[in-house]
C-alpha positions as CSV (number, residue, x, y, z in Angstrom):
1,M,0.0,0.0,0.0
2,K,1.4,3.4,-1.0
3,H,1.3,6.3,1.4
4,K,0.4,9.8,0.4
5,I,3.1,12.3,1.0
6,D,1.7,15.1,3.2
7,F,3.6,18.2,2.4
8,Y,1.8,20.2,5.1
9,E,2.9,17.8,7.9
10,H,6.6,17.8,7.0
11,P,7.4,20.8,4.6
12,E,11.1,20.8,5.5
13,K,11.5,17.3,3.9
14,Y,10.2,18.5,0.6
15,G,12.3,21.6,-0.1
16,D,10.4,24.4,1.7
17,E,12.5,25.1,4.8
18,E,10.5,28.4,5.4
19,A,7.1,26.7,5.4
20,K,5.7,25.8,8.8
21,V,3.5,22.9,9.7
22,G,-0.1,23.7,8.9
23,D,1.0,26.4,6.4
24,K,-1.9,26.3,3.9
25,R,-0.5,28.4,1.0
26,N,-2.2,28.1,-2.4
27,F,-0.7,24.8,-3.3
28,R,-2.6,22.9,-6.0
29,S,-2.6,19.2,-6.9
30,R,-0.9,18.2,-10.1
31,N,-4.3,17.5,-11.6
32,E,-5.7,21.0,-10.8
33,N,-2.6,22.6,-12.2
34,S,-2.4,20.5,-15.4
35,L,-2.5,22.3,-18.7
36,L,-5.7,20.4,-19.7
37,E,-7.5,21.5,-16.6
38,L,-6.3,25.1,-16.8
39,T,-7.3,25.2,-20.5
40,R,-10.8,24.0,-19.6
41,K,-11.1,26.7,-16.9
42,F,-9.8,29.3,-19.3
43,L,-12.4,28.3,-21.9
44,D,-15.1,28.6,-19.2
45,L,-13.9,32.2,-18.5
46,L,-13.9,33.0,-22.2
47,R,-17.5,31.6,-22.7
48,N,-18.8,33.6,-19.7
49,S,-17.1,36.9,-20.6
50,A,-18.8,39.7,-22.5
51,F,-18.3,39.4,-26.3
52,H,-16.0,36.3,-25.6
53,I,-13.1,38.6,-24.9
54,I,-10.9,38.4,-21.8
55,D,-7.7,40.2,-20.6
56,L,-4.9,37.7,-20.3
57,K,-3.6,39.4,-17.2
58,E,-7.0,39.2,-15.6
59,A,-7.4,35.5,-16.6
60,A,-4.0,34.8,-15.0
61,Q,-5.2,36.5,-11.8
62,I,-8.5,34.6,-11.8
63,L,-6.9,31.2,-12.4
64,G,-4.1,31.9,-10.0
65,V,-1.3,31.2,-12.4
66,P,1.6,33.2,-13.7
67,K,1.0,35.0,-17.0
68,R,3.4,32.7,-18.8
69,R,1.1,29.8,-18.0
70,I,-1.7,31.7,-19.9
71,Y,0.6,31.7,-22.9
72,D,0.9,27.9,-22.7
73,I,-2.9,27.7,-22.7
74,T,-3.3,30.0,-25.7
75,N,-0.6,28.0,-27.5
76,V,-2.7,24.8,-26.9
77,L,-5.8,26.6,-28.3
78,Q,-3.9,27.8,-31.4
79,G,-2.9,24.2,-32.1
80,I,-6.5,23.0,-32.2
């Protein structure tokens, strides 16, 4: 049986010496941060926006990702 690694219990073991036990920063699972999932969320934002236009800086802020990640999303959409 595999055990889940709990970063919040032992942050010092996983490369974050400054983090304290119970520190609940905005960490996301790999699935939530995947390019596929972010692209889906971006498309939802686009569908729900006025005239299907959205500011990329605003999208990055809403999705909680760096702006360069938004460029990854737009590159995926260009490839379709």
